[in-house]
N, C-alpha and C positions, 0 to 999 in steps of 0.2 A: 300948294295943298293946305287946307285948314287943319288946325289942331284938334285934338280930341274934345276940348271944351268948346271950340268953335262948332264942331260937328253936333255936339249935344244941343247947343243953342239953335243950330240951324234945323235940326230935326224938331225941337220944340216949337219953332216958328211955323212948322208945317202940321202942328197938332199932335206930334209923337213924342212921348216922354220916354227917353232911353236912359237906362242906368249906365254907369260908367263902364262896367264890364262889357255890356253889349256895344257901346260906342267904340271902345277900344277894339273889339273884334272887327267892326265895320271899318274903322280907320286902318288897320293893318291889312285887311282885304284890299282896300284901295291903294295903299302905299306899296304893297308887295305884288299887286296884280294877280291875286289868287281868288278863286271862288270861295264863297263862304257857305258852310252848311249850318243851318240853325235848326236845332232839334228842340222839342218841347211838347207839352200838352197842347191839345187844341185850344185856341183862344188866348194864347199868351201874347200875341201881336207879331208873329213871325211874318206873316204876309203883309201886314200894315207897315212894318218896317221897310220892306222893299218898296212899296208905294211911296212912302215919305222920302226915302233916299233918292228915288228917281226925280222927285220934285227938287230936292236940295241940289242935286247935280246938274239939273236942267237937261236930263236925258229922257228919251222916250222909254216907257215901261213895256216890255214884251213879256206876256205871261203864258208859260206853258203848264196847263193844269194836268197833272198825271193821274192815270186811272188804270185799273186792271186791264190789260189787253191793248195798252198804247203801243202804236206801231211807228215805224220809221217815217212813214208818209205823213203822219200827224205831227211829228216833232220836227223834222228836218226839211223834207221836200217830197214833191211828187211831180211827175210829168204831166203836162196838159195834154192828154192823149187826143182829145177832140181836135185841138189846134194841129197837132202832129199828123193826124190822119188827113185832115183838110190839105195840109202841105203835101203829103204823100200823093194824094189824089191829083192835086194840081201839077205836081211834078210828073206824075204818070201820064198825064194828058199831053203836056208840052214837051217833055224831055225824056220820054221813055227810052229812046234809042241812044241819047247822048249821055245819060247819067248812069253811072255804076251804083251798085248796091252800097259799097263803102261811102261814096260821095252823098248818097241820099241820107244814110245814117248820120253823117257829119252834119248835114243840114238840119235834120230833124231834132238832133240832140244839142240844141243851142240853149244858151242861157234864157232867151226869150220865151222858151216853152216850159220853163221851170216854175212851178207854183211854190213859192217860198213859205216855210213854216217858221215858228219862232226861232229856232236855233240858227237857221240859215239867215233869217232877217237880222238876228243880233250881230252875226259875223259881218254882214254886209252893210251895217248901219253906218252912215257918215258921221263925221265929227259933230257933236262931241261923243258920239257912240250911244249905246243903249244899256239899260239895266234889264237883264234877263232874269226873270223869276220862274224857276223851275219848282212849282208848287206841289207839295206832298209827294215827294219822289218815292216815298215808301210804299205808295199805292201802286206803283208801276211793277211789272214783272222784272225779275233779275236780268233777263237778256237785254232789257232797256238800259240798265245800269252799265253793262259792258259796252254798249253803243256809245254812252256818254264819255267814256274814258278819253278818247282822242280829243274831244272838245274841251273837257275839264283840264287836261294835262297841257295842251298845246294851243288851245283857241283856234282849232282848225277842224274840218271834217272832210272826208273823202267821198266823192260822187264818182262811181265808176266811169260814167260817160264823159265827165268834165275834168276829172283829176281832184287835186287837193285845193280846198278853198281856205284861205287864211283870214283871220280877222283884219279888217281895214283899221279899226280901232278897237283895242281890247274891251269887250263887254264887261260891265260890273255883273257878276253872276252870283245869284242867291239861291241857294237850294233850301227848301224846308222840308221837314220830316216830322210827323206825329209820332214816330217810332212804333208803328203798328208791327214792324219787323225790323231786324237789324240790316243795315245796308252793307254791301260789299266793302271789304277793307280797301280794295283798290279805289273805290270812289272816295272814300275817306281820306286816303293819303293824298289825293290831289286837291283837297279843300282845307281851309281853315275851318275849325269847329267851334261852335259856341252852343252851350245848353242855355235855353231861355226858360226861366221858372216864372211862376206866378208873381206879380209884383207884391211888395210888402204894402202894408196899409197906407203909409204916407205917400208912396208913389202912386198907388191907385187913387188916393184922394186927389193928388195933383192931376191925374188923368181925367178924373170926373170934373174937376174945375175947368179944364181946358175943353173938354168934349161936350159938357152939359152946363154951360155958364148960367142957364136959367134956373138951375136948382140952388136952393138956399144953402148956406154953408152948413146948417144943421142937418139938412137932409143928405147932402153929399157925405158928411161924416158918418151918418147912420148907415148909408148904403155900403160905404167902404168897410165899416165895422162888421156888418152882417155878412157880406161876401167873404171877408177875410176869415170869419168864423166858419163859414161853410167849407172852406178849403183846408181847415185845420182839424186835427183830431180832437174829440172823437166824431165830429159831424162828417167829416169827408169820407170815413169808412162806411157811412150809411148810404152813400149815393153812388150811382154807377160812374159819374164824372162830375167833377167840380166845375161851377160856372166860370167861364173865362172872362177876360176883360171886355169882350164884345157884349157879353150878357150883362155885366154890371153897368156898362154905359146905356144899353138899351133899356134896362130896368130903371135907371135914373130918369131917362127921357119919359118913360111910361108913367112914373110917378109925378113928374112935372105936368104931364098932360091930364092926370087925374086931379090936379091941384092938391096933392098930398103934402101935408106939412111934417107929419110924423108918421112913420110906418107902424101899424098896429097889426095884430093877428089877422084881422079881416082883410086888410089890404094886402098882407103877405100871401094869404091863401088865394085871393082874386088874381094876383099877378105872378103866381109861382110858375106858370107856363113860360114866362120869359127867362127865368133862371135855369129851369130844367125842361128837357125835352122828352122825358120818359115818364109814362104814367105812374110807375112805381115810385120815382123820385119825387113827383109832385105830391103823391099821397103821403110820403114819408115826411115831407117838410113841415106840414101844419102841426103835428104833435111836438115838434121841437121849437115852435115859435117863442115860447116863453123863455127858453134859454137863449135863443138867438137874439131876441129883442131886449134882454136884460143888459144894462150898462156894464162895461168892463169893471171888474173889481180892482 
């Protein structure tokens, strides 16, 4: 098992700049074999961390995107009813006299008729195992959290027709939450927890250097300075949501595409839709341009 410093370096090699606190949480999750719950504002890099970690570990990434109304059949499994019906019809034609109902049920509820969804795929993944990303778990209903408890606590699930299925190799499990609602304490107790905040200016500058190497040093520094201001008081209070890392990287790429050397009020206004996705936020940005573009004192 690599060290925390080794993990930081390995993630950096995959284009992900992790601070030491984040890397320590991931390291402990790997060493202790526990799921890791990452909470934080949208755009701070929670999902990207799981993607980079899968590459570092050489494991396949399985992603379960949560949403309101998510059902068991979408997360764990469902039966291939069409194949089962074909089997029953064939059995009815050839063995109607010889086959009893229990025998037919035993034949039809076999693993080969199971359509596997991300959780079951993660449990059955062969060596070296999978990284399971349960993304935006706070968007799912509370009953779904109750269903997750067996998986999170014991890396197993129960299927009535087949019994208990345990992990062949423990999957590395990352849950993310934007904290649109509080998660159940039972879920939290089964996970290690880490709060991910927006990066400081230096770390964001490092991310921009990695993700947008075409940008000049001066442009990257200006982007990191402006975005850092937008996330800080009093600017942050004026907007519905602060721009995340994804927006700062996309903005830097857009500025490079426009051959921008220095961001001025006109460029800021023309590209505001990359930083903000609400009309009111875009309108609010331009009057602040003088303060945003002024050098730090």
